[in-house]
N, C-alpha and C positions, 0 to 999 in steps of 0.2 A: 395220743392222739392228735389228730390233725386238726387246725382250725376251722374245717369245711363244716362240722356241727354248730358251733358257735355262732359262725359268721350267719347260718341260715337260720339259727335262733333269733337273732337281730334282727333281720329282715323281716322273718314272720313276724313280729314284736311291732316293726312297722305296719304290716300290712293288716293285723288286728287293729290296731291303731286308726286305719283310715277306715276300715269297714265299720266300726262302734264310731267312730266320729262321723262320718257320713250317714249311718242309719238313724242316729238322735236327730242329725239336721232336719233329714227328711221325714221323721216323724213327726217331730215338734219346730215346722220353720221359725215360729215367731216368738217361740216362748224365751225370756231372757236368762232360765234356770240352764239351759242346753249352752249357752256360750262358758257358764262357768264349769258345767261338768264335763266339758270338751276339754278345757284348759287341766281339770283335775285327772280327767284320763291322761292327757298329754304329760302330765309331772310323773303319774304312776308308770308309764311306760321309762321315760327318760331315767325313773329309777332300776328299772328291769335291766336298759341297758347298760346303766353302770356297775350294774352286780355281773352282767355277761362280761364286759370287758375287764371288771377286776378278775374275774376268776381265771382270763384266759389273756394276758397283758403283753405276752411275749410273739404272739402270730399276726404278722402284719395284716393278713385277711381279715382276721377279727378287728383289727383298729378300723382297717377300713371300711367295712362293713356296718359296724358301729358308729362310727362318724356319718356316715352316709342317711344311716337310719334316723340318727338324733336332728340332722339338720331337717329330714322331712319330718318328721313328728313336732319339731318345734315349728316349721312353717304351717303345718296343719293346723296346731292348735291357735297361733296366732289368728289366721285368717277366719277359725271358728268364732273367734270374739268380736268381727264384725260383721 
């Protein structure tokens, strides 16, 4: 099996995190709980990325996509706190 499927899965996790976090922030712009929900969502998505990377450690494309998605998720989760 090639590494394209897990690489796509990593990028889809990033996209799902973006849409969920953005939707939470739009629905409840001033709620303090949204910041913590966004952080929890980010940690859950990072755990999924770790599972994807652990399942396919030898493919360079999976490593690159997972690291890119992890940086994006971390950045979006930190921005959501402020």
